[in-house]
Each structure stands twice: as C-alpha cells, then as structure tokens.
C-alpha positions in Angstrom: 116.4 94.3 -0.7 115.4 93.2 -4.2 114.6 95.9 -6.8 112.0 95.9 -9.5 111.7 98.3 -12.4 108.3 99.9 -12.9 106.9 102.5 -15.2 105.5 105.6 -13.6 104.4 109.1 -14.4 107.4 111.4 -14.7 105.7 114.1 -12.6 105.3 111.7 -9.7 108.9 110.7 -10.0 110.1 114.3 -10.1 107.9 115.1 -7.1 109.4 112.2 -5.2 112.9 113.4 -6.1 112.1 116.9 -4.8 110.5 115.8 -1.5 113.0 113.0 -1.0 115.8 115.5 -1.2 114.3 117.5 1.6 114.0 114.4 3.7 117.4 113.0 2.7 115.9 110.2 0.7 116.4 109.2 -2.9 113.4 109.4 -5.3 113.0 105.6 -5.0 113.2 105.7 -1.2 110.6 108.5 -1.1 108.2 106.5 -3.3 108.7 103.5 -1.0 107.9 105.7 2.0 104.8 107.1 0.3 103.7 103.5 -0.5 104.2 102.4 3.1 102.2 105.5 4.4 99.4 104.8 2.0 99.3 101.1 2.7 99.2 101.6 6.5 96.7 104.5 6.2 94.4 102.2 4.2 94.8 99.4 6.8 94.0 101.8 9.6 91.3 104.2 8.4 90.5 105.3 11.9 94.0 106.9 12.3 94.9 110.3 10.9 97.4 110.0 8.0 99.8 112.4 9.8 99.9 110.0 12.8 100.6 107.0 10.4 103.4 109.0 8.8 104.9 110.1 12.1 104.9 106.5 13.4 106.7 105.3 10.2 109.3 108.0 10.5 109.8 107.2 14.2 110.4 103.5 13.4 113.2 104.6 11.0 115.1 106.4 13.8 117.9 104.5 15.5 117.2 103.8 19.2 119.3 103.0 22.2 118.2 100.4 24.8 116.5 102.0 27.8 118.4 101.7 31.0 116.9 102.6 34.3 119.0 104.5 36.7 117.9 104.6 40.4 
C-alpha cells in the first residue's frame, strides 16, 4: 500500500491513536478505518452507520471456506 503524508488536527490524530489502541490498530490504520466507514456510510445513506461499521469489521476477519458435512 502506498503512503501519503497529510496534515491533520493533532486532536484528531490523538483520538485515532487512543481508539486505535483499543481496536489493535495504529493511529493511521484507525484513520483509514474511519475514512472507509464515512465513505461507505455516505454512499449508503439508508443504512445505519453501525451496520456499515460492522460490515467493514467483518470483512477484515479471516474466514475459512465453508464445507458441508452430511
């Protein structure tokens, strides 16, 4: 993944660092997550933001292929 330097409010960065730590993300990863949630929430205004957030978290989880046992 390419990186880009941006200027941002220190309070926002500090909040991302705090929340990211609780979610085992770096501050940069937390800001990226917030951006994805916001972008997807704006693209789907009919969905509750919590639903959008939960879908994005679920997509990050590793999955195993489903096998049907009879």
